[in-house]
Structure formats: structure tokens, C-alpha cells
N, C-alpha and C positions, 0 to 999 in steps of 0.2 A: 629164382632158388640163390641168387647171388645177394639178394635182398634178405631172406631169410638167414643166410650164413652170416650177413654183416651184424644183424641184430644178437645171432647167436653169441659171436666174439664179443659186441660192445657189453652184452649181459654179464659175459665170464667176467671180463676185466672190472666192471662194477663191481662184482659181488668178492673178487680179490681184494678190490681197493678195499672195500668196506669192512672185510675182515681184519686187513693189516692196520684201518685206522683205529678201529676200536679194540683191537687187542691190547691188554693192560699188563705189565709186569707187576706180579706179586710184592715185589721189593722195588721202590722208586728208585732209579738211577739219579746221579748227580747231573748237572746241566752243563756242568763243566768239568775239566779234568783236575785233580787236586795232587801235588807232590806229596810223597809220604812223608817228608820232613814238615808238614803241615797237619797231619793226623796227628794230633797231641790232646793231652787231657785241656790243656790251658783253651785252645781253640773249641773244643767240645763245650769246655764250661762257659766262653764268651759267647759262643752263638746259640746255643741250646738249652743249658741248665739254668743259668742265672737268667735270663729271660722268662724261663717257661716253668721251670721245677722246684726253684729253691724257696719259694715262697710257702709251700708246703713241706717238701721233703728237705728239711733245712741240713740234712748231713749230706748232701749231695756237691757239698761244695770241697768235700775230701776225697781225694783219687781212690785211696785203696775202697772205700765205701762203694762209690759209683762202679769200680771194676768188680766188685763181688757181685753186684747187681745190674750187671752190664746185659746179660740177656734178657732179664725180665724188664730192663728200662727199653731195650730196643724191641720187644714184644708188644709191650704196652702203647708204644709211640705209634707204631707199624699198623694196629689195629684199632686206633683212633680212641683208647681209653684214657690215654694221657697226651697232652695237658689235661687235666679235668677242669670243666666249668670254662673251658677256654677253647680258642678256635685250635684245630691240628696243625701241627707242623706242615708246613709245604713240602713238596716232593725234594726240593734241594736239600733242605734241613734233614728230611728223612734219609735222602743218600748218603750224606755225609755221616750221619750217626751210624748208619749200616755199615759204611766202609771201614769206620772207626773200629767198630765191633769186630767185623769181620777179618779185621788186619791184626786183631791180638790186644787191642785197647791200648795202643801205645801211651805210656806218660810222656814221652816228650823231654825235651831238655837233657840234661846231662843223665838222667835216670830213664832210661826207656822200658824197664821191666816193672812189673807188679810189686809192691813191696809183700814181702814172703814172713814176715816175721811172725812167729809162734803168736798163739793168744795167752795174753798172762794177766795175773790178778791186778791192773792198774787201770785207771780211768781212761787212757788213753788208747789202749790196747782195746778194753771193751767197748769204749764208745764206738770205735773204728769199725770191729768187727763183729757187735752184739746188738748195741743200743740203737744206733741209727740205721742199719741196715733193717733192723727187725721190730723196734718200738718206735723209735720218735714220728715213724711217717704219721702216726696218730697221736701219739703221746708227747705233743709240743703246745706251744703257748697259744697259735692258731689253730691245733687240730681237734677232730673231733673228740676226742678224749685228754681236753686241756686242763680239765680238773685234776688230772695226774700227770704233771710235767716231766717227762725224764730226759730232757735234753742239756741238761748241765750236771754235772758233779754237786753243784750246790744244792740242786732240787731234789737230789737223793739223801743227801743230810739234813735238808731243812723238813723230810718226811720221813725222817730215820723211825719215829716211833711207830707210826701206822705202817709204813710200808717195809722197814727192816727187823721190827722186833728190838729196835734200840741196840743192834747189835749183839742181843743175847738169843739163845737158840734159833739161831739163823734158818736153818733148815724147815722151821713150820712158821716162818714169817709170812707175811701176806704176799710179798713178788716171789718167794721159792713157790709157795703154793701154787699160784697163777699160773708158772710157767710150766710146771709139772703136772696141773690138774688134766687127767684124762678126757674128762666129759668136756668142759668149757677151758681150753688152753688158751693160753695168749703166748703169740698172736693167734688172733681166731682163726679156725679151719677154714673160713670162707673168705680169709684175706689172700689166700695164695703166698703168703709169707712164710719161708720154711720154720718151725717149730726150732727151739733151742736144743742143741744135741747134749749129749750127756757130759762132754768136754767143756762146753760152754756152760752148764749149768755148774758145774766143779768150780770152776773157775770163778764164776759168779759168786758162789758161796765165799770161796776164798777171800775173794774182794770185800765183801761185807765182814768177814771176822776180822781183817785187819786194818778195818776203819775206813776203808774208802781211799786207799793211797792213788 
């Protein structure tokens, strides 16, 4: 009887041990504690973005662009979709990114809050709020749509005849047509990138009419 009881207890202990050993958290935890002061964009940029993201996502060197895309970036990293064509981030870096995002994605330094300026018809504003988060992931010199590079203001100007209708009748220009096309829109529907909203399209039209300031 004692022998059977002993075997039963050992079996229970081993079963519990196995269930604990193989249970995994859906979100990796950091292997070491990190002070809140270290949760800065500069730290995230140096450890994660520059080594793993910037080659394809050229706009990710900008804080506001990353802030606006933070949930999508975290989801892609945790699910292993990013980095693309490279080894996934280790659990410590995933934990660091998760902690930064869930802490509000602080900028750090003297400015600890996200830039909240209104979208205006300038290259600086549109590039940060529209082109880099919604277009340049593909439309860059190394992207799958490199034939239509939208990564610099100069590229827009160089392609003004075909892309912008040479600043005339802007509403029917190729660029405006593709971002408003109901059937084959840009960004593509399968890209999981949010389409341009009415405000962004109107600001884009205004920017072109002003000559790309």
C-alpha cells in the first residue's frame, strides 16, 4: 500500500513539474529588470530598430512614425512576421519592445510625450504621418515597389509629370487616383496598412497644389 501511495505521489509531482516547465507566456518577459528611465526611443532604436528594421522600413528612424505604428510593430515582432527574412528577435528584445509599448512608448530625454502636431501640407508633416508609415515600406530604393520611390521629396518632384500631373488638375493625378481607388487601393488591402483618410488625402492634394513645400 505504501509503495503504491509513493508511486502515486511521485507521479503527481512529476506531472506538476512538467506542466510548469512547458507552460509558456504569450508575451516574453525580460530576463532582467530595466529602469523606466531606460525605456526610451533611443534605446529601442539602438537595440531593435537599427539592427533589424531600418533596412526595409526606412522611416522607422523617426520617433513619431514608430509611435504611430507601435502596436503593429509589436504584433509583427511577437508573432514572428518581423524581422522579415531574418532570425526572430530573442525573448529579451521582445520583452523590451513590449515593455516600451505598454508603457506608452515614451520618447525619453527632454520630451517624454509623443509629438502631437496637426497634419499640415508640408513634406515634413506628410512624410512623418503619411508617406513613411503608409507608403515607404514598399516604395523605397530597396523595396518591392522601388520603381516608384516615395522616400524623399526630391523623388516626388522628379516624378511630377507622371505621378502628380505636373501640378495641374491634381485631383485626377495618378497619385490621388491610386490612394482613392475603391477596387485596387493603395496601400493594398492585403498589406494590413490603414488607408489614407479624408483629411490625409485633402492635405496631400493641398501639398501638391502648393508645389511640394
